[in-house]
GUMI-718909 format. One line per 4 residues: number of its first residue (from 1); for each residue x, z, y of N, C-alpha, C, O. Coordinates in Angstrom, 1 decimal. Layout:
N
NUM> X,Z,Y,X,Z,Y,X,Z,Y,X,Z,Y | ...
// end
This chain:
241
1> 107.1,142.1,70.0,106.9,141.5,68.7,105.9,140.4,68.7,104.8,140.5,69.3 | 106.3,139.3,68.1,105.4,138.1,68.0,104.3,138.3,66.9,104.6,138.7,65.8 | 103.1,137.9,67.2,102.0,137.8,66.2,102.0,136.3,65.9,101.6,135.5,66.8 | 102.3,135.9,64.7,102.5,134.5,64.3,101.4,134.0,63.4,101.4,134.4,62.2
5> 100.5,133.1,63.9,99.5,132.6,63.0,100.1,131.6,62.0,101.0,130.9,62.3 | 99.5,131.7,60.8,100.0,130.8,59.7,99.0,129.7,59.4,97.8,129.9,59.5 | 99.6,128.5,59.1,98.8,127.4,58.6,99.4,127.0,57.3,100.5,126.5,57.2 | 98.7,127.2,56.2,99.1,126.9,54.9,98.5,125.5,54.5,97.2,125.4,54.6
9> 99.3,124.6,54.1,98.8,123.2,53.8,98.8,123.0,52.3,99.8,123.2,51.6 | 97.6,122.5,51.8,97.5,122.1,50.4,96.6,120.9,50.4,95.5,120.9,50.8 | 97.2,119.8,49.8,96.4,118.5,49.7,95.9,118.1,51.1,94.8,117.6,51.2 | 96.7,118.3,52.1,96.4,117.8,53.5,95.4,118.7,54.2,95.0,118.3,55.3
13> 95.0,119.8,53.7,94.0,120.7,54.3,94.6,122.1,54.6,95.6,122.5,54.0 | 94.0,122.8,55.5,94.4,124.1,55.9,93.7,125.1,54.9,92.4,125.1,54.9 | 94.4,125.8,54.1,93.9,126.7,53.1,94.5,128.1,53.2,95.5,128.3,53.9 | 94.0,129.0,52.4,94.7,130.3,52.1,94.5,130.5,50.6,93.5,130.2,50.0
17> 95.6,131.1,50.1,95.6,131.4,48.7,95.6,132.9,48.5,95.8,133.7,49.4 | 95.2,133.4,47.3,95.3,134.8,46.9,96.6,135.0,46.1,96.7,134.4,45.0 | 97.5,135.8,46.6,98.7,136.1,45.9,99.5,134.9,45.5,100.2,134.9,44.4 | 99.4,133.8,46.3,100.1,132.6,46.0,99.6,131.8,44.9,100.3,130.8,44.4
21> 98.4,132.1,44.3,97.9,131.3,43.2,97.3,130.0,43.7,96.3,130.0,44.5 | 97.9,128.9,43.3,97.4,127.6,43.8,96.0,127.3,43.3,95.3,126.4,43.9 | 95.5,127.9,42.3,94.1,127.7,41.8,93.1,128.6,42.6,91.9,128.4,42.4 | 93.6,129.5,43.4,92.7,130.5,44.0,92.8,130.2,45.5,93.3,131.0,46.3
25> 92.2,129.1,45.9,92.3,128.7,47.3,91.0,128.8,48.0,89.9,128.7,47.4 | 91.0,129.0,49.3,89.9,128.9,50.2,90.2,127.8,51.3,91.2,128.0,52.0 | 89.4,126.8,51.4,89.7,125.8,52.4,89.0,126.1,53.7,87.8,126.5,53.7 | 89.8,126.1,54.8,89.3,126.5,56.1,89.1,125.3,57.0,88.3,125.4,57.9
29> 89.9,124.3,56.8,89.7,123.1,57.7,90.4,121.9,57.1,91.5,122.0,56.5 | 89.9,120.7,57.4,90.5,119.5,57.0,91.2,118.8,58.2,91.8,117.8,58.1 | 90.9,119.4,59.4,91.5,119.0,60.7,92.6,119.9,61.1,92.4,120.8,61.9 | 93.8,119.7,60.5,94.9,120.6,60.7,95.4,120.7,62.1,95.6,121.8,62.6
33> 95.5,119.6,62.8,95.9,119.7,64.3,95.0,120.6,65.1,95.4,121.2,66.0 | 93.7,120.5,64.8,92.8,121.3,65.6,93.0,122.8,65.4,92.8,123.6,66.3 | 93.4,123.2,64.2,93.7,124.6,63.9,94.9,125.0,64.7,94.9,126.1,65.3 | 95.9,124.2,64.7,97.1,124.5,65.5,96.8,124.7,67.0,97.3,125.6,67.6
37> 96.0,123.7,67.5,95.6,123.8,68.9,94.8,125.1,69.2,95.0,125.7,70.3 | 94.0,125.5,68.2,93.2,126.7,68.5,94.1,127.9,68.6,93.9,128.8,69.5 | 95.2,128.0,67.8,96.1,129.2,67.9,96.9,129.1,69.2,97.2,130.1,69.8 | 97.3,127.9,69.6,98.0,127.8,70.9,97.1,128.2,72.0,97.5,128.9,72.9
41> 95.9,127.8,72.0,94.9,128.1,73.1,94.7,129.6,73.2,94.4,130.1,74.3 | 94.8,130.3,72.1,94.6,131.7,72.1,95.8,132.5,72.4,95.8,133.8,72.4 | 96.9,131.8,72.7,98.1,132.5,73.1,99.3,132.5,72.2,100.3,133.1,72.6 | 99.2,131.9,71.1,100.4,131.8,70.2,101.5,131.1,70.8,101.3,130.0,71.4
45> 102.8,131.6,70.7,103.9,130.9,71.1,104.8,130.4,70.0,105.8,129.8,70.2 | 104.3,130.7,68.7,105.0,130.2,67.5,104.0,130.1,66.4,103.2,131.0,66.2 | 104.0,129.0,65.7,103.1,128.8,64.5,103.9,128.6,63.3,104.9,127.9,63.3 | 103.5,129.3,62.2,104.2,129.2,60.9,103.4,128.3,60.0,102.3,128.6,59.6
49> 104.1,127.2,59.6,103.4,126.2,58.7,104.1,126.2,57.3,105.4,126.2,57.3 | 103.3,126.2,56.3,103.9,126.2,54.9,103.3,125.0,54.2,102.0,124.8,54.1 | 104.1,124.2,53.6,103.7,123.1,52.7,103.6,123.7,51.3,104.6,123.7,50.6 | 102.4,124.1,50.9,102.3,124.7,49.6,102.6,123.7,48.4,103.3,124.1,47.4
53> 102.1,122.5,48.5,102.4,121.5,47.5,103.9,121.3,47.4,104.5,121.2,46.3 | 104.6,121.2,48.6,106.0,121.0,48.6,106.8,122.2,48.0,107.8,121.9,47.3 | 106.3,123.4,48.2,106.9,124.5,47.6,107.0,124.5,46.1,108.0,124.9,45.4 | 105.9,124.0,45.5,105.8,123.8,44.0,106.6,122.6,43.5,107.3,122.7,42.5
57> 106.5,121.5,44.2,107.1,120.2,43.8,108.5,120.1,44.2,109.2,119.2,43.6 | 109.0,120.8,45.2,110.4,120.7,45.6,110.7,119.7,46.6,111.9,119.4,46.8 | 109.7,119.1,47.2,109.9,118.1,48.3,108.7,118.1,49.1,107.6,118.4,48.7 | 108.8,117.6,50.4,107.6,117.6,51.3,106.5,116.8,50.8,106.6,115.7,50.3
61> 105.3,117.4,50.9,104.1,116.7,50.4,103.0,116.6,51.5,102.0,115.9,51.3 | 103.2,117.3,52.6,102.2,117.3,53.7,102.9,117.0,55.0,102.5,117.5,56.0 | 103.9,116.1,54.9,104.6,115.7,56.1,103.7,115.1,57.2,103.9,115.4,58.4 | 102.8,114.2,56.8,102.0,113.6,57.9,101.2,114.7,58.7,101.0,114.6,59.9
65> 100.7,115.7,58.0,99.9,116.8,58.6,100.8,117.6,59.5,100.5,118.0,60.6 | 102.1,117.8,59.1,103.0,118.6,59.9,103.4,117.8,61.1,103.5,118.4,62.2 | 103.6,116.5,61.0,104.0,115.7,62.1,102.8,115.6,63.1,103.0,115.6,64.3 | 101.6,115.6,62.6,100.4,115.7,63.5,100.3,117.0,64.3,99.9,117.0,65.4
69> 100.7,118.1,63.6,100.7,119.4,64.3,101.7,119.3,65.4,101.4,119.8,66.5 | 102.9,118.8,65.1,103.9,118.7,66.1,103.5,118.0,67.4,103.9,118.3,68.5 | 102.7,116.9,67.2,102.2,116.1,68.3,101.1,116.8,69.0,100.8,116.4,70.2 | 100.4,117.7,68.4,99.2,118.3,69.0,99.4,119.6,69.8,98.5,120.0,70.5
73> 100.6,120.2,69.6,100.9,121.5,70.3,102.2,121.4,71.0,103.1,120.6,70.7 | 102.4,122.3,72.0,103.7,122.3,72.7,104.5,123.6,72.4,105.6,123.7,72.9 | 103.9,124.5,71.6,104.6,125.7,71.2,105.5,125.5,70.1,105.5,124.4,69.4 | 106.4,126.5,69.8,107.3,126.3,68.7,106.6,126.3,67.3,105.6,127.0,67.2
77> 107.1,125.6,66.4,106.6,125.5,65.0,107.7,125.7,64.1,108.8,125.1,64.2 | 107.6,126.6,63.1,108.5,126.7,62.0,107.9,126.3,60.7,106.7,126.6,60.5 | 108.6,125.7,59.8,108.1,125.1,58.6,108.9,125.6,57.4,110.1,125.6,57.4 | 108.1,125.9,56.3,108.7,126.2,55.0,107.9,125.5,53.9,106.8,125.0,54.1
81> 108.5,125.5,52.7,107.8,124.9,51.6,108.5,123.7,51.1,108.3,122.6,51.6 | 109.3,123.7,50.0,109.9,122.5,49.4,111.1,122.0,50.1,111.4,120.8,49.9 | 111.7,122.7,51.0,112.9,122.2,51.7,114.1,122.5,50.9,114.7,123.6,50.9 | 114.6,121.5,50.1,115.7,121.8,49.2,116.8,120.7,49.3,117.6,120.6,48.4
85> 116.8,120.0,50.4,117.9,119.1,50.7,118.2,119.1,52.2,117.4,119.4,53.0 | 119.5,118.8,52.5,119.8,118.7,53.9,119.1,117.6,54.6,118.8,117.7,55.8 | 118.7,116.5,53.9,118.0,115.4,54.5,116.6,115.9,55.0,116.1,115.5,56.0 | 116.0,116.8,54.2,114.7,117.3,54.5,114.8,118.2,55.8,114.0,118.2,56.7
89> 115.8,119.0,55.8,116.1,119.9,57.0,116.2,119.0,58.2,115.5,119.3,59.2 | 117.0,118.0,58.1,117.2,117.1,59.3,115.9,116.4,59.7,115.6,116.3,60.9 | 115.1,116.0,58.7,113.8,115.3,59.0,112.9,116.2,59.8,112.4,115.8,60.8 | 112.8,117.4,59.4,111.9,118.4,60.1,112.5,118.7,61.5,111.7,118.7,62.5
93> 113.7,119.0,61.6,114.3,119.4,62.9,114.3,118.2,63.9,114.1,118.4,65.1 | 114.5,117.0,63.4,114.5,115.8,64.2,113.1,115.5,64.7,112.9,114.9,65.7 | 112.1,116.0,63.9,110.7,115.8,64.3,110.2,116.8,65.3,109.1,116.7,65.8 | 111.1,117.7,65.7,110.7,118.7,66.7,110.4,120.1,66.2,110.2,121.0,67.0
97> 110.5,120.3,64.9,110.3,121.7,64.3,111.4,122.6,64.9,112.6,122.2,64.9 | 111.1,123.8,65.3,112.1,124.7,65.9,113.0,125.3,64.8,114.2,125.4,65.0 | 112.4,125.7,63.7,113.2,126.3,62.6,112.6,126.0,61.3,111.4,125.7,61.2 | 113.4,126.0,60.2,112.9,125.7,58.9,113.3,126.9,58.0,114.2,127.7,58.2
101> 112.4,127.1,57.0,112.5,128.3,56.1,113.0,127.8,54.7,112.4,126.9,54.1 | 114.1,128.4,54.2,114.6,128.2,52.9,114.3,129.4,52.0,114.7,130.5,52.3 | 113.7,129.1,50.9,113.4,130.2,50.0,114.0,130.0,48.6,115.1,130.6,48.4 | 113.5,129.1,47.8,114.1,128.7,46.5,115.6,128.3,46.7,116.4,128.8,45.9
105> 115.8,127.5,47.6,117.2,127.0,47.8,118.2,128.1,48.1,119.4,128.0,47.8 | 117.7,129.1,48.8,118.6,130.2,49.2,119.1,130.9,48.0,120.2,131.5,48.0 | 118.3,130.9,46.9,118.7,131.6,45.7,119.5,130.6,44.7,120.4,131.0,44.1 | 119.1,129.4,44.7,119.5,128.5,43.6,120.6,127.5,44.1,121.3,126.9,43.2
109> 120.8,127.3,45.4,121.7,126.3,45.9,122.4,126.8,47.1,122.1,126.5,48.2 | 123.4,127.7,46.8,124.1,128.3,48.0,124.9,127.3,48.8,125.1,127.5,50.0 | 125.4,126.2,48.2,126.1,125.2,48.9,125.2,124.5,50.0,125.7,124.3,51.1 | 124.0,124.2,49.6,123.1,123.6,50.5,122.7,124.6,51.6,122.7,124.2,52.8
113> 122.5,125.8,51.3,122.2,126.8,52.3,123.3,126.9,53.3,123.1,127.0,54.5 | 124.6,127.0,52.8,125.7,127.1,53.7,125.8,125.9,54.6,126.1,126.1,55.8 | 125.6,124.7,54.0,125.7,123.5,54.9,124.6,123.5,55.9,124.9,123.2,57.1 | 123.4,123.9,55.6,122.3,123.9,56.6,122.6,124.9,57.7,122.4,124.6,58.9
117> 123.1,126.0,57.3,123.5,127.0,58.4,124.6,126.6,59.3,124.6,126.9,60.5 | 125.6,125.9,58.7,126.7,125.4,59.5,126.2,124.3,60.5,126.6,124.2,61.6 | 125.4,123.4,59.9,124.9,122.3,60.7,123.9,122.7,61.8,123.8,122.1,62.8 | 123.0,123.7,61.4,122.0,124.1,62.3,122.0,125.6,62.4,121.0,126.3,62.0
121> 123.0,126.2,63.0,123.1,127.6,63.1,121.9,128.3,63.8,121.4,127.8,64.8 | 121.4,129.4,63.2,120.3,130.2,63.7,118.9,129.4,63.7,117.9,130.0,64.1 | 118.9,128.2,63.1,117.6,127.5,63.0,117.2,127.5,61.6,116.1,126.9,61.3 | 117.9,128.1,60.7,117.5,128.3,59.3,117.0,129.7,59.1,117.8,130.7,59.4
125> 115.9,129.9,58.5,115.3,131.2,58.2,115.4,131.4,56.7,115.2,130.5,55.9 | 115.6,132.7,56.3,115.6,133.0,54.9,114.2,133.5,54.5,113.7,134.4,55.1 | 113.5,132.7,53.6,112.2,133.1,53.1,112.4,134.0,51.9,112.7,133.6,50.8 | 112.2,135.3,52.1,112.5,136.3,51.1,111.1,136.7,50.5,110.5,137.6,51.0
129> 110.7,136.1,49.4,109.4,136.3,48.8,109.6,137.1,47.6,110.3,136.7,46.7 | 108.9,138.3,47.5,109.2,139.2,46.4,107.9,139.7,45.7,106.9,139.9,46.3 | 108.0,139.8,44.4,107.0,140.4,43.6,107.7,141.6,42.8,108.6,141.4,42.0 | 107.2,142.8,43.0,107.8,144.0,42.4,109.2,144.1,42.8,110.1,144.5,42.0
133> 109.6,143.7,44.0,110.9,143.8,44.5,111.9,142.7,44.1,113.0,142.7,44.6 | 111.4,141.7,43.3,112.3,140.7,42.8,111.9,139.3,43.4,110.7,139.1,43.7 | 112.9,138.5,43.7,112.7,137.2,44.4,111.9,136.2,43.6,112.2,136.0,42.4 | 110.8,135.7,44.2,110.0,134.6,43.5,110.4,133.3,44.1,110.7,133.2,45.3
137> 110.4,132.3,43.3,110.8,130.9,43.8,109.8,129.9,43.3,108.9,130.2,42.5 | 110.1,128.6,43.7,109.3,127.5,43.3,107.8,127.7,43.6,106.9,127.6,42.7 | 107.5,128.0,44.8,106.1,128.2,45.2,105.5,129.5,44.6,104.3,129.5,44.3 | 106.4,130.5,44.3,106.0,131.7,43.7,105.6,131.6,42.2,105.0,132.5,41.7
141> 105.9,130.5,41.6,105.5,130.3,40.2,106.5,130.9,39.3,106.2,131.1,38.1 | 107.7,131.2,39.7,108.7,131.8,38.9,109.3,133.0,39.6,109.6,133.0,40.8 | 109.5,134.1,38.9,110.1,135.3,39.5,111.5,135.5,38.8,111.6,135.5,37.6 | 112.5,135.6,39.7,113.9,135.7,39.2,114.2,137.1,38.8,113.3,138.0,39.0
145> 115.4,137.4,38.4,115.8,138.7,38.1,116.6,139.3,39.3,117.1,140.5,39.3 | 116.7,138.6,40.4,117.4,139.0,41.6,116.6,139.9,42.5,115.5,139.5,42.9 | 117.1,141.0,42.8,116.4,141.9,43.8,116.4,141.3,45.2,117.5,140.8,45.6 | 115.3,141.4,45.9,115.3,140.8,47.2,116.3,141.4,48.1,116.9,140.7,48.9
149> 116.5,142.7,48.0,117.5,143.4,48.9,118.9,142.9,48.6,119.7,142.8,49.5 | 119.2,142.7,47.3,120.5,142.2,46.9,120.8,140.9,47.5,121.9,140.6,48.0 | 119.8,140.0,47.4,119.9,138.6,47.9,120.1,138.7,49.5,121.0,137.9,50.0 | 119.4,139.5,50.1,119.5,139.6,51.6,120.9,140.0,51.9,121.5,139.5,52.9
153> 121.5,141.0,51.2,122.9,141.4,51.5,123.9,140.3,51.2,124.9,140.2,51.9 | 123.7,139.6,50.1,124.6,138.5,49.7,124.7,137.4,50.8,125.7,136.8,50.9 | 123.6,137.2,51.5,123.5,136.1,52.4,123.8,136.5,53.9,123.6,135.7,54.8 | 124.2,137.7,54.0,124.4,138.3,55.4,125.4,137.5,56.2,125.4,137.5,57.5
157> 126.4,136.9,55.6,127.5,136.2,56.3,127.0,134.8,56.9,127.7,134.3,57.7 | 125.9,134.3,56.4,125.5,133.0,56.9,124.8,133.1,58.3,124.3,134.2,58.6 | 124.9,132.0,59.0,124.3,132.0,60.4,122.8,131.7,60.3,122.4,130.7,60.8 | 122.1,132.7,59.7,120.6,132.5,59.6,120.0,133.1,60.9,120.5,133.9,61.6
161> 118.8,132.5,61.2,118.1,133.0,62.4,117.3,134.2,62.2,117.1,135.0,63.1 | 116.7,134.4,61.0,115.9,135.6,60.7,115.6,135.6,59.2,115.8,134.6,58.5 | 115.0,136.7,58.8,114.5,136.7,57.4,112.9,137.0,57.4,112.5,137.9,58.2 | 112.2,136.2,56.7,110.8,136.4,56.6,110.5,137.1,55.2,110.8,136.5,54.2
165> 110.0,138.3,55.3,109.8,139.1,54.0,108.3,139.1,53.7,107.5,139.5,54.5 | 108.0,138.5,52.5,106.6,138.5,52.1,106.5,139.2,50.7,107.2,139.0,49.8 | 105.6,140.2,50.7,105.2,140.9,49.5,104.1,140.1,48.9,102.9,140.2,49.4 | 104.3,139.4,47.8,103.4,138.5,47.2,102.1,139.2,46.8,101.0,138.7,46.9
169> 102.2,140.4,46.3,101.0,141.1,45.8,100.0,141.4,46.9,98.8,141.6,46.7 | 100.5,141.5,48.2,99.7,141.7,49.3,99.1,140.5,50.0,98.2,140.5,50.7 | 99.8,139.3,49.7,99.4,138.1,50.4,98.0,137.6,50.1,97.6,137.4,48.9 | 97.2,137.4,51.2,95.9,137.0,51.0,94.9,138.0,50.5,93.7,137.6,50.2
173> 95.3,139.2,50.4,94.4,140.3,49.8,93.7,141.2,50.8,92.9,141.9,50.5 | 94.1,141.0,52.1,93.5,141.9,53.2,93.6,143.3,52.9,92.7,144.1,53.1 | 94.8,143.7,52.3,94.9,145.1,51.8,96.0,145.9,52.6,96.3,147.0,52.3 | 96.5,145.3,53.7,97.6,145.9,54.5,98.9,145.5,53.9,99.1,145.2,52.7
177> 100.0,145.6,54.8,101.3,145.3,54.3,101.9,146.4,53.5,101.5,147.5,53.5 | 103.0,146.0,52.7,103.7,147.0,51.9,104.8,147.5,52.9,105.9,147.0,53.0 | 104.5,148.6,53.5,105.3,149.2,54.6,106.6,149.8,54.0,107.7,149.7,54.6 | 106.5,150.3,52.8,107.7,150.9,52.2,108.8,149.8,51.9,109.9,150.0,52.2
181> 108.3,148.7,51.3,109.2,147.6,51.0,109.8,147.0,52.3,110.9,146.7,52.4 | 108.9,146.9,53.3,109.3,146.3,54.6,110.3,147.2,55.2,111.3,146.7,55.8 | 110.1,148.5,55.2,111.1,149.4,55.8,112.5,149.2,55.1,113.5,149.2,55.8 | 112.5,149.1,53.8,113.8,148.9,53.1,114.5,147.6,53.6,115.7,147.6,53.7
185> 113.7,146.5,53.8,114.3,145.3,54.3,114.8,145.4,55.7,115.9,145.0,55.9 | 114.1,146.0,56.5,114.5,146.2,57.9,115.8,147.0,58.0,116.7,146.7,58.7 | 115.9,148.1,57.2,117.0,149.0,57.2,118.2,148.3,56.5,119.4,148.7,56.8 | 118.0,147.3,55.7,119.1,146.6,55.0,119.6,145.3,55.7,120.6,144.8,55.3
189> 118.8,144.9,56.7,119.0,143.6,57.2,119.8,143.6,58.5,119.6,144.5,59.4 | 120.8,142.7,58.7,121.5,142.5,59.9,120.8,141.5,60.8,121.2,141.2,61.9 | 119.8,140.8,60.2,119.0,139.8,60.8,117.7,140.3,61.4,117.2,141.3,60.9 | 117.1,139.6,62.4,115.8,139.9,62.8,114.9,139.7,61.6,115.1,138.8,60.7
193> 113.8,140.5,61.5,112.9,140.5,60.3,111.5,140.1,60.8,111.0,140.5,61.8 | 110.9,139.2,60.0,109.5,138.8,60.2,108.7,139.3,59.0,109.0,138.9,57.9 | 107.7,140.0,59.3,106.8,140.6,58.2,105.7,139.6,57.8,105.2,138.9,58.7 | 105.4,139.6,56.5,104.3,138.7,56.1,103.7,139.3,54.8,104.4,139.9,54.0
197> 102.4,139.1,54.7,101.7,139.5,53.5,100.8,140.7,53.7,101.3,141.8,53.9 | 99.5,140.5,53.8,98.5,141.6,53.8,98.1,142.2,55.1,97.2,143.0,55.2 | 98.7,141.6,56.2,98.4,142.2,57.5,97.0,141.8,57.9,96.6,140.6,57.9 | 96.2,142.8,58.2,94.7,142.7,58.3,94.1,143.2,59.6,93.2,142.6,60.2
201> 94.7,144.3,60.1,94.1,145.0,61.3,95.2,145.1,62.4,96.4,145.0,62.1 | 94.7,145.5,63.6,95.7,145.8,64.6,96.6,146.9,64.3,97.8,146.9,64.6 | 96.0,147.9,63.5,96.8,149.0,63.1,98.0,148.6,62.2,99.0,149.2,62.2 | 97.8,147.6,61.4,98.8,147.1,60.5,100.0,146.5,61.4,101.1,146.7,61.1
205> 99.6,145.7,62.4,100.6,145.2,63.3,101.4,146.3,64.0,102.6,146.2,64.2 | 100.7,147.3,64.5,101.3,148.4,65.2,102.3,149.2,64.2,103.3,149.6,64.7 | 101.9,149.3,63.0,102.8,149.9,62.0,104.0,149.1,61.8,105.1,149.7,61.6 | 103.9,147.8,61.7,105.1,146.9,61.6,105.9,147.0,62.9,107.2,147.2,62.8
209> 105.3,147.0,64.0,106.0,147.1,65.3,106.8,148.4,65.4,107.9,148.4,66.0 | 106.3,149.4,64.8,107.0,150.8,64.9,108.3,150.8,64.2,109.1,151.7,64.4 | 108.7,149.8,63.4,110.0,149.8,62.8,111.1,149.4,63.8,112.3,149.5,63.4 | 110.7,149.0,65.0,111.7,148.9,66.0,112.0,147.4,66.4,111.4,146.5,65.9
213> 113.0,147.3,67.3,113.3,145.9,67.8,113.8,144.9,66.9,113.8,143.7,67.2 | 114.3,145.4,65.7,114.8,144.4,64.7,113.6,143.6,64.1,113.9,142.5,63.6 | 112.4,144.0,64.3,111.2,143.2,63.8,110.9,142.2,64.8,110.4,142.6,65.9 | 111.1,141.0,64.5,110.8,139.9,65.5,109.3,139.6,65.6,108.8,139.2,66.6
217> 108.7,139.7,64.4,107.3,139.3,64.4,106.6,139.6,63.1,107.2,140.1,62.2 | 105.3,139.2,63.1,104.5,139.4,61.9,103.6,138.2,61.7,102.9,137.7,62.7 | 103.6,137.6,60.5,102.8,136.4,60.2,101.4,136.9,59.7,101.3,137.8,58.9 | 100.4,136.3,60.3,99.0,136.7,59.9,98.3,135.4,59.5,98.4,134.4,60.2
221> 97.6,135.5,58.4,96.9,134.3,57.9,95.4,134.6,57.6,94.6,134.4,58.5 | 95.1,135.0,56.4,93.7,135.2,56.0,92.9,136.0,56.9,91.7,135.7,57.2 | 93.4,137.1,57.5,92.7,138.0,58.3,92.2,137.2,59.6,91.1,137.5,60.1 | 93.0,136.3,60.1,92.5,135.5,61.2,91.4,134.5,60.8,90.4,134.4,61.5
225> 91.6,133.9,59.7,90.6,132.8,59.3,89.3,133.4,58.8,88.3,132.8,59.0 | 89.4,134.7,58.3,88.1,135.3,57.9,87.5,136.1,59.0,86.4,136.7,58.8 | 88.1,136.2,60.2,87.5,136.9,61.3,87.7,138.4,61.2,87.1,139.2,62.0 | 88.6,138.9,60.4,88.9,140.3,60.3,89.8,140.8,61.5,89.8,141.9,61.9
229> 90.5,139.8,62.0,91.4,140.1,63.1,91.3,139.0,64.2,91.4,137.9,63.9 | 91.1,139.5,65.4,91.0,138.6,66.6,92.4,138.4,67.1,93.0,139.3,67.5 | 92.8,137.1,67.2,94.2,136.9,67.6,94.5,137.4,69.0,95.5,138.1,69.2 | 93.7,137.0,70.0,94.0,137.4,71.3,94.0,138.9,71.5,94.8,139.5,72.2
233> 93.0,139.6,70.8,93.0,141.1,70.9,94.2,141.7,70.2,94.8,142.7,70.7 | 94.7,141.1,69.1,95.9,141.6,68.5,97.1,141.5,69.3,97.9,142.4,69.4 | 97.3,140.3,70.0,98.4,140.1,70.9,98.4,141.1,72.0,99.4,141.7,72.4 | 97.2,141.3,72.6,97.0,142.3,73.7,97.4,143.7,73.3,98.0,144.4,74.0
237> 97.0,144.1,72.1,97.3,145.4,71.6,98.8,145.7,71.4,99.3,146.7,71.7 | 99.5,144.6,70.9,100.9,144.7,70.7,101.6,144.8,72.0,102.6,145.6,72.2 | 101.2,144.0,73.0,101.9,144.0,74.3,101.7,145.3,75.1,102.5,145.7,75.8 | 100.5,145.8,74.9,100.2,147.0,75.7,100.8,148.3,75.1,100.9,149.3,75.7
241> 101.3,148.2,73.8,101.8,149.4,73.2,103.2,149.7,73.8,103.8,150.7,73.4
// end
């Protein structure tokens, strides 16, 4: 199982939010490429980057920072946030991004999702962000009436690479993942699953890993930046298990 460090971008800086609230940010660095290099040096083989401004506005807003990250590391990078056109998908993948994450578009524009999966099979990830079990969109500013599990099942026929499941209530709260909801996603998914939201301790990672080989990885953010979790130690614990 991969332990995937997150870099969340807002106004060109590396930040973390509480439960996706754009007004509740903590700034960790203005030198985004140095943050990416740090995770690579500590052993990361995949970095998860989110354009928070883009997620709200519906188009890339931190592209220069993402391009700088791509030039500064040699490991895989996946990007989400505001990707709502095939042109944006092409821009990121042509820049060297390994995979892109579609969240809002997966719910609201099935034609675009289908085109992206046809053009770039297995390089499109489903960003399944849920609050109380229902899909949130537009940078988590709007909660739909669609159940996350139902959307996952509806999109099973597409050539998606994986599903990233985020429980918004746990995100940035250092309270541990929602294991019950994650279990339901893993049991319902024909795709590899990446867990996100609330992962704080090595024990949280081990609990996620215990769901079996369908779990590709776990995204960790605030716990790393606040020093609650040591990245190298976390990777070692997962590998040794």
